[in-house]
C-alpha positions as CSV (number, residue, x, y, z in Angstrom):
1,M,-22.7,-6.7,12.7
2,T,-21.4,-9.1,10.5
3,Y,-18.1,-8.7,8.7
4,R,-17.7,-10.2,5.3
5,L,-14.5,-9.0,4.2
6,L,-10.7,-8.1,5.7
7,A,-9.0,-6.2,4.5
8,L,-5.2,-5.8,5.7
9,D,-2.3,-3.7,5.4
10,I,1.4,-5.6,4.8
11,D,4.2,-3.0,6.0
12,G,3.5,-2.4,9.3
13,T,0.4,-4.3,10.2
14,L,0.8,-8.0,9.0
15,L,4.9,-8.1,9.2
16,K,6.7,-7.5,11.8
17,S,9.0,-4.7,11.8
18,N,11.8,-7.2,10.9
19,H,9.4,-7.6,8.1
20,K,8.3,-11.1,8.7
21,L,4.7,-13.0,8.6
22,T,4.9,-14.7,11.8
23,R,3.3,-18.4,12.2
24,E,0.4,-16.5,14.7
25,T,-0.8,-14.1,12.3
26,K,-0.8,-16.9,9.0
27,E,-3.2,-19.4,11.6
28,A,-5.2,-15.9,12.7
29,V,-6.2,-15.4,8.8
30,E,-6.5,-18.9,8.0
31,Y,-8.9,-18.9,11.0
32,V,-11.4,-16.0,9.7
33,K,-11.4,-17.5,6.1
34,N,-13.0,-20.5,7.6
35,K,-15.2,-18.5,9.1
36,G,-16.1,-17.6,5.4
37,V,-15.0,-13.8,5.4
38,Y,-13.1,-12.8,2.3
39,V,-9.5,-11.7,2.9
40,T,-7.8,-9.3,0.6
41,L,-4.6,-7.2,1.0
42,A,-4.6,-3.3,1.0
43,T,-1.1,-1.9,0.5
44,G,1.1,0.4,-1.1
45,R,3.3,-2.6,-2.7
46,T,3.0,-3.4,-6.1
47,Y,0.7,-6.1,-7.8
48,P,4.2,-8.8,-7.7
49,S,5.0,-8.1,-3.9
50,A,2.0,-8.2,-2.6
51,R,1.0,-11.4,-4.4
52,K,3.9,-13.5,-2.8
53,V,2.5,-12.4,0.6
54,A,-0.9,-13.3,-0.5
55,K,0.2,-16.7,-1.7
56,A,2.4,-17.0,1.5
57,L,-1.6,-16.3,3.2
58,K,-3.3,-18.2,0.3
59,I,-5.4,-16.1,-0.6
60,E,-2.9,-15.6,-4.0
61,D,-6.9,-15.8,-6.3
62,H,-8.5,-13.2,-4.4
63,E,-8.7,-9.7,-5.5
64,L,-5.8,-7.6,-4.1
65,I,-5.6,-3.4,-4.0
66,T,-2.0,-2.6,-4.2
67,H,-0.1,0.5,-5.4
68,D,-2.2,2.0,-2.7
69,G,-5.5,1.7,-4.8
70,A,-4.1,2.3,-8.2
71,F,-3.8,-1.6,-9.6
72,V,-7.0,-4.0,-8.4
73,G,-7.2,-7.2,-9.8
74,S,-6.7,-11.4,-9.1
75,S,-4.2,-11.1,-12.1
76,L,-0.9,-9.3,-13.7
77,E,-2.0,-9.3,-17.1
78,E,-6.1,-9.1,-16.7
79,P,-6.6,-6.5,-13.4
80,M,-10.0,-5.7,-12.4
81,F,-9.2,-1.4,-12.3
82,V,-6.0,0.5,-13.0
83,R,-5.6,3.7,-13.1
84,R,-2.1,5.5,-14.3
85,I,-0.6,8.6,-13.9
86,D,-0.3,10.2,-17.7
87,S,3.5,10.4,-19.0
88,D,3.2,14.4,-18.8
89,R,2.6,14.6,-15.2
90,V,5.2,11.3,-14.9
91,Y,7.7,14.0,-16.5
92,Q,6.4,17.2,-14.5
93,I,6.7,15.0,-11.2
94,V,10.0,13.8,-11.8
95,D,11.6,17.2,-13.3
96,I,10.7,18.5,-9.8
97,L,12.1,15.6,-7.9
98,E,15.4,15.7,-9.4
99,N,16.0,19.2,-7.5
100,Y,15.7,17.7,-4.3
101,H,17.9,15.0,-2.7
102,C,15.9,11.7,-3.2
103,H,15.8,8.1,-4.3
104,I,12.5,8.1,-7.1
105,R,10.8,5.2,-8.3
106,L,8.3,5.2,-11.2
107,L,6.8,1.4,-10.2
108,H,4.9,0.0,-13.1
109,E,3.4,-3.3,-12.1
110,K,6.0,-5.5,-14.5
111,Y,8.7,-3.3,-13.9
112,A,10.3,0.0,-12.1
113,L,12.7,3.1,-13.1
114,A,14.8,4.2,-10.8
115,N,17.1,7.2,-10.5
116,R,21.1,6.1,-9.1
117,I,21.6,7.8,-5.8
118,K,25.4,8.6,-4.9
119,Q,25.9,8.5,-1.3
120,K,29.2,8.3,0.8
121,N,27.8,5.3,3.1
122,H,26.8,2.5,1.6
123,L,23.6,2.2,3.5
124,V,22.4,3.7,0.5
125,A,22.3,0.5,-1.8
126,R,20.6,-1.5,0.4
127,M,17.6,1.9,1.1
128,N,17.4,2.3,-3.0
129,M,16.4,-1.8,-3.1
130,G,13.0,-0.2,-0.8
131,V,12.4,-0.6,3.0
132,G,10.4,-3.4,3.3
133,D,8.9,-3.4,0.1
134,P,11.3,-6.5,-2.0
135,L,10.8,-6.0,-5.4
136,F,9.9,-8.5,-7.8
137,Y,10.9,-7.8,-11.1
138,G,14.1,-6.0,-12.4
139,V,14.9,-2.4,-11.6
140,N,16.5,-0.5,-14.3
141,F,18.9,2.5,-12.9
142,V,19.2,5.6,-14.8
143,E,21.6,8.5,-14.1
144,S,18.8,10.6,-14.7
145,L,15.1,9.8,-15.0
146,S,14.0,12.9,-17.1
147,H,16.5,12.7,-19.8
148,H,15.3,8.9,-19.9
149,I,11.5,9.3,-20.1
150,I,11.8,12.5,-22.4
151,D,12.9,9.2,-24.9
152,Q,10.7,6.8,-23.7
153,P,7.9,8.5,-21.9
154,V,5.6,5.9,-19.8
155,T,2.7,5.8,-17.6
156,V,2.6,4.1,-14.3
157,P,0.1,3.1,-11.4
158,K,2.1,4.9,-8.5
159,I,5.5,7.0,-7.6
160,R,7.6,6.7,-4.8
161,A,10.3,9.3,-3.5
162,H,12.6,8.1,-0.4
163,F,14.4,11.5,1.5
164,W,17.0,11.4,3.8
165,N,16.0,14.6,5.3
166,E,12.5,15.7,6.5
167,M,12.8,19.2,5.5
168,E,14.0,18.4,1.8
169,R,10.8,16.0,1.8
170,A,8.3,18.8,3.5
171,D,9.5,21.3,0.4
172,A,9.5,18.8,-1.9
173,L,6.0,17.5,-1.3
174,E,4.7,21.8,-1.3
175,E,5.8,22.0,-4.3
176,L,4.4,19.4,-5.7
177,E,1.0,19.8,-4.3
178,E,1.3,23.5,-5.8
179,A,2.7,22.6,-9.3
180,L,-0.3,19.3,-9.7
181,E,-3.9,18.7,-9.8
182,G,-5.4,15.6,-10.3
183,C,-2.7,13.9,-8.3
184,R,-2.7,12.2,-4.8
185,F,-0.3,12.8,-2.3
186,T,0.4,10.2,1.0
187,A,2.7,8.2,2.4
188,S,3.2,4.7,3.9
189,D,6.7,5.6,6.1
190,P,7.7,9.6,7.6
191,S,10.5,9.5,4.7
192,S,8.4,9.3,1.6
193,I,6.4,10.8,-0.4
194,D,3.6,8.2,-2.4
195,I,2.0,9.6,-5.7
196,T,-0.7,8.4,-7.4
197,E,-3.8,9.6,-9.8
198,G,-5.8,11.5,-7.7
199,S,-9.1,9.3,-8.0
200,V,-7.8,6.3,-6.8
201,S,-7.2,5.3,-3.0
202,K,-7.5,2.3,-0.9
203,A,-10.3,3.0,-0.1
204,R,-11.6,3.6,-3.4
205,G,-10.0,-0.1,-4.0
206,L,-12.4,-1.8,-1.3
207,Q,-15.3,0.0,-3.0
208,I,-14.4,-2.1,-6.3
209,V,-14.0,-5.1,-5.0
210,G,-17.2,-5.1,-2.7
211,Q,-19.1,-4.3,-6.0
212,K,-17.9,-7.4,-7.7
213,L,-18.1,-9.2,-4.7
214,G,-22.1,-7.9,-3.6
215,F,-20.1,-6.6,0.1
216,S,-21.0,-2.8,0.8
217,L,-18.0,-0.9,3.0
218,S,-20.0,-1.3,6.1
219,E,-19.9,-4.8,6.3
220,M,-16.0,-4.9,6.1
221,V,-13.1,-4.7,8.5
222,A,-9.9,-2.7,7.3
223,V,-6.6,-2.4,9.2
224,G,-4.0,-0.3,8.8
225,S,-0.5,0.9,10.5
226,Y,-0.1,4.9,8.4
227,E,-1.5,7.7,6.5
228,N,-2.3,5.9,3.7
229,D,-4.5,3.7,5.5
230,R,-6.5,6.6,6.9
231,E,-9.2,6.9,4.2
232,M,-10.2,3.0,4.3
233,V,-9.9,3.0,8.3
234,E,-12.8,5.7,8.2
235,Q,-15.2,4.4,5.3
236,V,-15.4,0.7,6.8
237,G,-17.6,-0.8,9.2
238,L,-14.8,-1.3,11.5
239,G,-11.4,0.4,10.7
240,V,-8.8,-0.7,13.1
241,A,-5.7,0.8,13.6
242,M,-2.7,-0.6,15.0
243,G,-1.3,0.4,17.6
244,H,1.8,2.1,16.9
245,A,0.1,4.2,14.2
246,P,0.5,7.5,14.1
247,E,-2.5,10.0,16.5
248,T,-4.5,10.3,13.4
249,V,-4.8,7.2,11.9
250,R,-5.8,5.8,15.8
251,N,-8.1,8.5,16.1
252,A,-9.7,7.9,12.9
253,A,-10.3,4.1,13.7
254,D,-13.2,2.6,16.0
255,W,-10.6,0.2,17.4
256,V,-7.2,0.3,18.3
257,T,-5.4,-3.6,18.0
258,R,-1.9,-4.1,19.2
259,S,1.0,-3.2,17.6
260,N,2.3,-5.3,14.5
261,D,5.2,-6.5,17.4
262,Q,2.4,-7.5,19.4
263,N,0.9,-9.5,17.2
264,G,-1.8,-7.3,16.5
265,V,-3.7,-9.0,13.6
266,G,-3.6,-12.1,15.2
267,Y,-5.0,-10.3,18.4
268,M,-8.1,-8.1,16.2
269,I,-8.9,-11.6,14.6
270,K,-9.9,-13.1,18.0
271,E,-11.6,-10.3,19.5
272,V,-13.6,-9.2,16.5
273,F,-14.3,-12.4,14.7
274,R,-14.6,-15.4,17.3
275,K,-18.2,-14.6,18.2
276,Q,-19.2,-14.2,14.3
277,L,-21.2,-17.4,13.0
278,N,-19.6,-18.9,9.9
279,L,-21.3,-17.0,7.1
280,S,-21.9,-20.6,4.9
281,F,-24.3,-21.2,8.1
282,S,-25.2,-17.9,9.5
């Protein structure tokens, strides 16, 4: 099988656990690009954050799948696809989440709104800025998100909630799923709930990019490391799970590579693509 597109998750996949992009990974991506393979990112990160990583890989002009598939494009101003959670649902989600001890972020592609969290230890200050997902725009912290958005309603591609207690997270997820229709609930780490409009996913984002480029899902390789990657890993021609991915993701994959701290992306690229002829000559 000749693969024409490679989709890479960022956190836990491209980046090591210290959130660094290694020289070996950059070289592997350059290697597969030189074979004529289109490389994109499929991430839960915001578009500005993903584009920063794309720039380091020299693919910033490519279509990027961001906000877990809710914002897809090669431009902030003219995306090819956007699906937002409407303002009524945004308020309903925030109203539920504010009954739990969690950090809530309303993630627009150009800004973020977040609640202030009062904690005794100062670790929360760092956690408030996101684990492994630096933002490249301003965050407006408010005392009460629900009060703020009553006066200033917003529509956003994604809402993210970070919890410090697993039981609270489970209870919040159960309440959200019972109260809301038309939303998608997933996670990019064990402590989070990521919420998007129900029709979007990374897999759907790959379909949209494929339609523009003339590639089918069967001609794609997708690599992921957590639950929000499972659907795209299942649907593409070659789904790859990182070695440290949860069992559900590894079971859904066609192939399991090494972990992100063991250069799993670089190893996978060399193993899968080394025998593939350059697409420009094949």
